[in-house]
C-alpha positions in Angstrom: 6.6 -26.8 -25.6 4.7 -24.8 -28.2 3.2 -21.7 -26.7 1.5 -19.3 -29.1 2.3 -15.6 -28.9 -1.1 -14.7 -27.4 -0.7 -17.1 -24.5 2.8 -15.8 -23.8 1.5 -12.2 -23.8 -1.4 -13.1 -21.5 1.1 -14.7 -19.1 3.3 -11.6 -19.2 0.4 -9.3 -18.5 -0.8 -11.4 -15.6 2.8 -11.5 -14.1 3.1 -7.7 -14.5 -0.2 -7.2 -12.8 1.0 -9.4 -9.9 4.2 -7.3 -9.7 2.2 -4.6 -8.1 1.6 -6.9 -5.1 2.2 -5.3 -1.7 4.3 -8.4 -0.9 7.8 -7.3 -1.9 9.2 -10.8 -2.4 6.2 -11.8 -4.6 6.4 -8.6 -6.6 10.2 -9.0 -7.2 9.7 -12.7 -8.2 6.9 -12.2 -10.7 8.7 -9.1 -12.2 11.7 -11.3 -12.8 9.6 -14.0 -14.4 7.9 -11.5 -16.7 11.3 -10.0 -17.6 12.6 -13.5 -18.4 9.7 -14.2 -20.7 10.0 -10.9 -22.5 13.7 -11.6 -23.2 12.9 -15.0 -24.8 
């Protein structure tokens, strides 16, 4: 799977925006996904 840097950064930004969700479970889930992508 070849993702370019811009698409990865776009995905991270979208996930971080969703991490402000009032739904605590959703916010926690997307924050973890963003963190996992950042660590890759």
